[in-house]
matplotlib code that plots the C-alpha trace (Angstrom):
import matplotlib.pyplot as plt

x = [123.0, 125.7, 126.5, 127.2, 130.5, 130.4, 132.9, 132.7, 133.8, 134.0, 132.2, 134.0, 134.6, 136.8, 134.9, 131.9, 130.0, 128.2, 125.1, 123.8, 120.3, 120.0, 116.6, 115.9, 113.8, 111.2, 109.1, 111.6, 111.9, 108.2, 108.2, 111.1, 109.3, 106.1, 107.9, 110.0, 113.3, 114.5, 116.6, 117.7, 121.1, 121.7, 119.2, 120.0, 117.5, 116.1, 117.4, 114.1, 113.8, 117.5, 117.0, 113.9, 115.7, 118.8, 116.6, 115.1, 118.6, 119.6, 116.5, 117.5, 121.0, 119.6, 117.3, 120.2, 122.3, 119.6, 117.5, 114.2, 111.8, 109.9, 113.0, 112.6, 109.1, 110.1, 113.2, 111.0, 108.6, 111.4, 113.0, 109.6, 109.1, 112.5, 111.5, 108.3, 110.2, 112.8, 110.5, 109.1, 112.7, 113.0, 113.2, 110.0, 109.2, 107.6, 103.9, 101.1, 101.7, 98.2, 97.6, 100.9, 100.1, 96.5, 97.5, 100.5, 98.3, 95.9, 98.8, 100.5, 97.3, 96.8, 100.3, 100.1, 96.7, 97.4, 96.1, 92.8, 89.6, 89.7, 88.2, 88.4, 86.1, 88.7, 91.4, 89.5, 88.8, 92.5, 93.4, 90.8, 88.9, 85.9, 85.8, 85.4, 88.5, 90.8, 89.6, 90.5, 94.0, 94.7, 93.6, 95.5, 98.8, 98.9, 96.8, 94.7, 91.3, 91.7, 90.0, 92.2, 95.3, 94.3, 93.6, 96.9, 98.8, 97.3, 97.9, 101.5, 102.0, 100.3, 102.5, 105.6, 104.4, 103.6, 107.1, 109.1, 107.2, 105.7, 102.4, 99.2, 97.2, 94.4, 96.9, 98.2, 94.7, 94.1, 97.5, 96.2, 92.7, 90.9, 89.5, 87.4, 89.9, 87.6, 87.4, 91.1, 91.9, 89.4, 90.9, 94.5, 93.8, 92.0, 95.0, 97.9, 96.6, 97.0, 95.6, 97.7, 98.7, 99.6, 101.6, 103.5, 104.3, 105.5, 107.6, 109.4, 110.4, 112.4]
y = [79.0, 76.8, 74.8, 77.9, 79.8, 83.6, 86.4, 89.5, 93.0, 96.2, 99.4, 102.7, 103.2, 100.0, 98.2, 96.0, 94.0, 90.6, 89.9, 86.4, 85.2, 81.4, 79.7, 76.2, 73.7, 72.3, 75.4, 77.7, 75.4, 75.6, 79.4, 79.8, 77.6, 79.6, 82.9, 81.7, 82.1, 78.5, 78.8, 82.4, 82.5, 86.2, 89.1, 92.5, 94.8, 98.1, 101.1, 101.6, 97.9, 97.8, 100.7, 99.1, 95.8, 97.5, 99.2, 95.9, 94.3, 97.3, 96.7, 93.0, 94.0, 96.4, 93.7, 91.2, 93.7, 94.9, 91.7, 93.2, 90.8, 90.0, 90.0, 86.5, 87.1, 90.4, 88.9, 86.2, 88.7, 90.9, 88.0, 87.1, 90.7, 90.8, 87.7, 89.4, 92.5, 90.8, 88.3, 90.8, 91.4, 87.8, 87.6, 85.9, 83.9, 86.0, 85.9, 88.1, 91.5, 92.3, 88.8, 89.1, 92.5, 91.6, 88.4, 90.1, 92.9, 90.3, 88.4, 91.5, 92.7, 89.4, 89.3, 92.8, 92.1, 88.8, 90.1, 91.3, 89.3, 89.3, 87.1, 86.6, 89.6, 91.8, 90.3, 91.0, 94.6, 95.2, 93.8, 95.8, 92.9, 90.6, 87.8, 85.4, 86.8, 86.7, 83.1, 82.1, 83.7, 81.8, 78.5, 79.1, 80.3, 78.9, 75.8, 76.4, 78.0, 81.6, 81.0, 77.9, 79.9, 82.6, 80.2, 78.4, 81.8, 82.6, 79.1, 79.1, 82.3, 80.9, 77.8, 80.1, 82.0, 78.8, 77.5, 80.6, 82.6, 82.2, 83.9, 82.3, 80.4, 82.9, 85.7, 83.9, 83.5, 87.2, 87.9, 86.0, 87.5, 84.8, 86.5, 83.3, 80.8, 77.9, 78.9, 79.4, 76.0, 74.2, 75.9, 75.3, 71.6, 71.2, 72.6, 71.4, 68.1, 68.9, 71.4, 74.5, 73.1, 69.7, 71.4, 73.5, 70.5, 68.5, 71.4, 71.9, 68.2, 68.6]
z = [55.6, 57.1, 54.0, 51.8, 51.5, 51.6, 50.7, 52.8, 51.9, 54.0, 53.1, 52.4, 56.1, 56.1, 58.9, 59.2, 61.7, 61.5, 63.5, 63.7, 64.7, 65.0, 64.4, 65.4, 63.4, 62.9, 63.2, 61.6, 58.6, 57.9, 58.5, 56.0, 53.5, 53.7, 53.4, 50.5, 52.4, 52.4, 49.2, 49.7, 51.5, 50.6, 50.1, 48.8, 50.6, 49.4, 51.4, 53.3, 54.2, 55.2, 57.5, 59.1, 59.6, 61.0, 63.6, 64.6, 65.0, 67.2, 69.3, 69.6, 70.8, 73.3, 74.7, 74.9, 76.8, 79.2, 79.5, 80.7, 82.3, 79.1, 76.8, 75.5, 74.1, 72.6, 70.9, 69.3, 68.0, 66.6, 64.8, 63.3, 62.3, 60.6, 58.5, 57.5, 56.5, 54.3, 52.6, 50.0, 48.8, 47.5, 43.7, 42.6, 39.5, 36.8, 36.5, 35.1, 36.7, 37.7, 39.2, 41.2, 42.4, 43.4, 45.3, 46.9, 48.2, 49.8, 51.3, 52.6, 54.2, 55.9, 57.2, 58.6, 60.2, 61.9, 65.2, 63.6, 63.0, 59.2, 56.5, 52.8, 52.1, 53.9, 51.7, 48.6, 49.7, 50.4, 47.0, 45.2, 43.7, 44.3, 46.8, 43.9, 42.1, 45.1, 45.8, 42.3, 42.7, 45.9, 44.3, 41.1, 42.6, 46.1, 45.5, 48.6, 49.4, 50.6, 53.9, 54.5, 53.7, 56.1, 58.9, 58.2, 58.4, 61.7, 63.2, 62.0, 63.8, 66.9, 66.7, 66.6, 69.7, 71.5, 70.8, 71.5, 74.1, 77.6, 76.6, 77.9, 75.4, 75.5, 74.9, 71.8, 70.6, 70.8, 69.1, 66.0, 66.0, 68.0, 71.1, 71.9, 73.4, 72.6, 68.9, 68.8, 70.4, 68.1, 65.0, 66.1, 66.7, 63.4, 61.5, 63.6, 64.9, 68.5, 71.0, 71.8, 75.2, 73.8, 71.0, 73.4, 75.6, 72.7, 71.2, 74.5, 74.7, 71.4]

ax = plt.figure().add_subplot(projection="3d")
ax.plot(x, y, z, "-o")
ax.set_aspect("equal")
plt.show()
């Protein structure tokens, strides 16, 4: 984060490389808040996560060097994918272990199935509990109904795609599990206060 000072050290080989990705508000600010990254200037990643993120950065560098026709959309999706990869590494406030594990399983399932048509019953099945129990967990820990949280998740991702890609609106609907463009537009407007086309026009004026 720009206001923080950092101290860098090389590894055993004596060299290092910094790679920066800049994200612009207001949508990145909301995304960071939802992922819990807004107050996390440094993350120490597990080896497997680091390897996966490094591979995505290498793909970003390749796209920037070669600039294929659809590189802007692919870059946006890769950066979003990186954020989803690193978010689980954030230290969390302690809470009852089983509740945390159950809710985390439901959230992870939803985040990895954004393009699928899923509902609260699917979240409960993925978490290994009843619909009533997963609903109570969302209400108790995230202070929102589970179905509302799921719709918000999908519409946040849709807003990101509207802002950062040139995908058609019906393609974005399909990318968040809404094959019916009318249903997608109605849900997006209900949550974000503007239709997808109006939202995109407004975002591009900023």
